N, C-alpha and C positions, 0 to 999 in steps of 0.2 A: 563614455557615450551613454551608458544606461544609468538612470538616476535611482537613488534609494534613500529613504529617510526612515525615521523611527515612528512616524505617525502612520495611521492606517485609514483606508477607506473601505466602505462596505458595498457589496454587490451581491445580488441574489440571482442564481441561475436555476430555474425550475426544470428539472428533467422528468417530472412526473406528469401524467395526464390521467384523465378519468378512466381510461381503459386499463391502466397499469398503475394502480395506486401504490404499489409496493416499491416502485423505483425510488432511488435516493434523490432527495432534494438538497442541492449544494448551495450553501451560503458562504461567500468568500470575503475575507478581510485581508487586504494586501498592502503593498507599499503605497504611500500617499501620492507619489508622482510616478505612476507606472509608465513605462516606455511606450510612446505612441508607435503603433505598427499598423500596416495595412495588409489585409489578406483579400486580394481581389477575387471576385467570383471566378471559378475555374471554367474554362471552355469545355465543350463537349463535342466529340466527333464520334457519332454512332448511329445505329439504325432505329433508335427510339427517340421520342421528343426530348427526353431528359436522361441524365446519367442515373445509375442505380442509387447513388448517394450524393448528397451535396458535400463534397470533400472540403471545400473552402470553409463551410460553416463548422465542420468538425474541427479543423485546424484552428479556426478563429476562437471557438469556444475553449479549446485546450489552452491556448495562450492566455485568454482572459481569465480562465479558472486558476491559472498558476498564481495570480495576484501580482505578477510582475509586469504585465503588458496591458495596454488599452487599445484594442483594435479600432480602427477608424470606421465610422458608420458608412455603409455603402452609398447612401445618398450624398455624402460629402465628397466622394471620390470624383476627381476631375477627369479621370480616364479609367478604363477597365480593360487593360491589356491582358492577354492570356499567354503571351510569349515575351521573353526578355528583350527581343529585338524591338518591340513596340513600346517599351517603357520610356516615358518622358520624365527624366529625373527632376526637372524643374517643377513639374506639377506636384510632386510629392514633397519637395523641400519647402514649397510655399505653405503646405499644410503642417509642416513640422514633423512629418513622419520620418522615423529613424530606421525603419526596415520595411521592405515591400516584398510580398510573396505573390507570385503569379504562377499559373499552371493550367493544365488541362487533363481531361480523361479521354483516352482514345480507345474505341472498341476495335478488337482485332479478330474476334470470333464470337460464337454463340454465348459463351460465358468466359470470355477472355478479354482483359482490358490492360491498358498501360496507364499508370498514374505518373505524370511528370510535373515537376515544380522547380522554380528558381527563387532564390532569396537574394535581394539586392540591398546594399547600403546606398541610398540616393545621394547622400552628401559626398561620398567618395566615388560614386558612380561605379562601384565594383560589385561583381557577383560574388556572394559569400558561399552559396551552396547551389548546386544544380544536380538533380537526380531524377531518375525514372525507375519505376518498379512495376512488376506484373501484379495483377489483382484479378479476383473473380467477384461475383456478387457477394459471396459469403465472406471474403477477406477484405472487401473494400474499406470497411471501417477501421480494421486493424492497420491497413496500409496508410490511411489518413492519419492515424495516431503515430505511426512510425515517421511519417513526414513531419508532424508537429514535434516529435522528439528530436529530430535532426535540426530543425530550425531553432528550437529552444536551446539545445546544446551549443550551437554556433553563436547565439546571441548572449548566452550567460556563462558559458564554460562549464555548465552543470549538465550531466546526462539527464535527458527527459524521462519521465515515467508514465507518459500518457498511454502507452501501450501495455501497461501492466494491469494486474487484477487484484482484487481484494476478496478474501474469504471472511465470513462472519456468521454468527449464530443469531437467529431470530426466534424469540419465544412469543407465541400468540395465545391469548386466553380463549378457550373454547368451552364455554359453560364453566363447570367446576374444574376442568382439566386444562393443561397447557400443551400446545403442540410446538415442538422444537424443530427448526429447520436449519440445515447447513447450506449457506448460500455462497455462490461465487458470482461476482459482477466485475465488469470492466471498471477501471479506476474512475471513470466519469459517471458511473451508475447505470450504464447501458448494459444490454446483454445479460441481465440477471437470470441465473438459472439455479435450480435447487439440486444440490448434490444428494441429499437424503433428508427424510423427516421422520420423527418418532415422537411418541407420547412420553418417552423417557428422555431425561436431559442429555444434551450434547455439549461437550466442552473442549476447550484447548485445541482448536485446529492448528495445524502446522504444515507449511509447504515443504515439499521435497525440493532439493536444489535445482532440479531441471523443470520445476513447475508442473509436472505431470501427475503428481499424486498429493493427497492430503492425508496426514495422520490426525486422528482425533480420539477423544474419549467418549464412549457411549455407555449409558447405564441400562442397557437392555437386560431384561431378566433380573432387574433389581440389584445388579452388581456392576461395578465399573470394569470396562474392558477397553483396550486400545486397538483401533482398527487402522489400516492403511487402505485408501481407496484411490483407484485410478480414475481420473476425471473423464477421459475420452470414452471409456467403455462402461464406467459405473461399477465395475467389479471391485470387490473389496475382500480383504482377508484380515482375520484377527491375529494380532502379534503378541498380545499379552492378556491373560485372563487369570492371573494368580489370585489366591484368596486375599481379601483385604483391598488395599488401595492399588489401583493401576491408573496413573495420571501423568499429566504434563509432558507429552511427547515433544521432542524437538529433533529434527534430522541432523545428522553429521554432514559436514561439507561435501563428502563424497557420496552421500545418499545411501550408504550401506548400513548405517546404524541409527539408532534412536537413543537419546538420553531420556530416561523416564523416571518417574517417582513410583516406588513400590513400598508398600507397607503391609506386613502380614496381618494376621488376625489380632496381633497385639496393637496394631494401629500406629506403629512408630515409622514414619516415612523416611526413606533414604534414597540417595541418588544411585541409579544403575545405568549401565550402558547395555543396550540390547542389540544383538546382531539380527538384522531383519530376516535373512535367509535361514539361519540355523535356529532362530528363536532362543539362543543361549544368552543369558544375561550375566553381567559382571558387576558386582557391588563395589561402589567407589567410596561411600561414606558409611560409617558405623557408629556415629554418635547417637546418644540417647535423645538429642534434640530433634526438632522437625527440620529435615532437609528436603527441599522441594524446588520446583520451577527451574529445572536445569536448562541451560542453553549453551551451544557451542561457540567458541571463538571462531572467526572466519578461517583461521589457519588450521583448525582442528586439533590444536595442541592442548587447549584448556576447556573446561566446562565451568561456567558461572552458575551459581545457584543461590537460593534464599535459605537462610538458616537462622534459628533463634538461639543458637548455642551461646551467644554473648549476652543473652537476657532479653533481646528484642530482635525482630526481623532485620537482618543485614545481609549484604551480598558477599559471598565468598567465591573463590575459584579453586579448582583442583586440577591437576594434570589429568588428561583423558586416559592416561595409563594408571592412575591412582597415585596416592601419596598423601601428604599432609595439606589440608585446605588452608588457604591464605585469605584473611579478611581484606575486602576491597573498599567497602564504604564505611565512613566514619561520621559524616555530617548528618546530624539528626538522629532521632530515636527509631525511625522506621524507614527502611529502604528494601523494596521487594520487587519481584517479577523482573529480574535482569534480562535485558536483550541487547546484544552487541550490534553496532552499526556494521554493515557489510565491509566497510573499509577498515574496521578494527580500531578506530580512533575514539569512539564514544560508547558509553554505556547508558542505556535508558532504564529508569527504575520508576516504581511508584513510591513517592516520597511523602512523608508526613510533614506538611508545611503549615505550621501553626494550627493544627487540628484538622486541616483539610488534606485529603489524599489526592496528590497531584502528580503529573508526569514531569520528571526532571531528567536532565542529561548530564552525565559526568564525563569530563575529558579524561581519558585513561592515563595520559602522561602527566597532566598538571593536577589531576584530582579535584578540580573545582567543579561545583555543582550549579547548574542553571535550571530553575523551575520554569517550565514552558506552558503549562496549562493553568486554567483559572477556576476549575470546578471544585466541588466539595468532595466528590467521590469518583475520581478518574482512575482508570485501570487499563490493563492489557496493552501496553505500548508495543508497537512494532515498527521498525524502520522500513522506509522505502528502499529499494535496491540501490538507489544512488546515494544513500546515507544522508541526504539533504533534508528529508522530511520524515515525520512519524505519523502513524495513525493510532488512535486509542479510543476507548469507550468512556462515555461520561453520562450524566443524567440530565434530562430535560423534562421537567414535570415529574410524572411517575414512570417515564419510559427511559430506556437506555438509547442513546444515539451515538454516532461516531463523529469524531473530529480528526482533522489532520493539522499539523503545525510544522513550520519549518524548524530546522535544528537550532536556528538563532532566535526563534520565538516571534518573528516579525510577521509571518504570513500564516493565516489560520482559515480553515474551512470547517463548516459543520455539515455533516451528511445525515439527514433525517429520513428514515424510512416512512412509507405511507402508513404502516401499521405495525404493531408488535414492538417488543422490547429487543433492541439490537445490542449485541455484546460480542466480546472476544474477537476483535478484528485482527487479521494478519495479512500483511502486504506480500504479494507474490514476488518471486525473483524476476529478472528481466526475461522476456520471452526469447526463445531460441529459434531463430529463423532458419 
């Protein structure tokens, strides 16, 4: 039912305006024959002239931005029903539309609403999804993303990530100094807010498994330290401030530990596991080589890390309980910054591709490597929680920008901030409702 080819088309969605120049601008390259769908303007039953949010537009933009769908222009719609009982399937099959979304927003209190929607296949005349959910003014956008996620999953078989967030670092030049900000934004670039800012560098943000906290490295006081910060309250606490290197934190799947890189005054980095509550650390590697950039396997049994013990940067893994490291990557002279897909089937790395540093994905079982990015200096890969896409940092002119790419390399998005050097992106887990 849903078409897919190796060619791509280009589409630009501008999410920035003059009043908010820092919002991300998203440029999409997707499949050449995206599936035609229709998201009919939602009905509104409430005490004001219009709903707090145009839910249909949010859903439509989510589907368009995925690169897999081409929403029908509202002016081309032969009918605009808001309830499934009023859908004339013939009107949609004439247009060649393969999926139709109808719905409405109903006000039930001062700040209480119900969002309901239905998804239909006009060719089989079947309802594929029907759902209603509560919402408030503050949660209306996240409810719209949730609806888009459900529609996307039903049509593609892939869990949607429209309701997720992205954390990243922005460095802005201010005279002779630089101001560093840790930013969290919705996956579509909306609701951008600043977690912290500092005149000292901020590096290596990492999400907790429940999406409530971020760990990161800060160079406050001219030395590296690792902090964990709670997003809702803004409170933070320092978990590692040892002499020398404190870097590259990554949460364990249960959220109780961090794998970190420590290097004493001699500057020789090794992999450690840090218990967040007790602050006690356990050393896993003892080699004279540089061991860094650790990350956990989804089952918590292994830690993957970068080491130059073989003469150049390659990926190794070691039991989370310690033991002898095992080399994982062999293709090429440089493979670094390992990140596992949440389903545990793929490993993302920064790979030296004929002199260019690009993002590649290795199938864990087959060991084959697929280069996904096309830049000269791409870095910091991070998988989406559905394992189907990655986000990474690249260069555009003199600034860093973010890109996302599907795990098969066919669908690509560029996310450019209004100002500043954007770097170190990391995709959040699925939200917990």
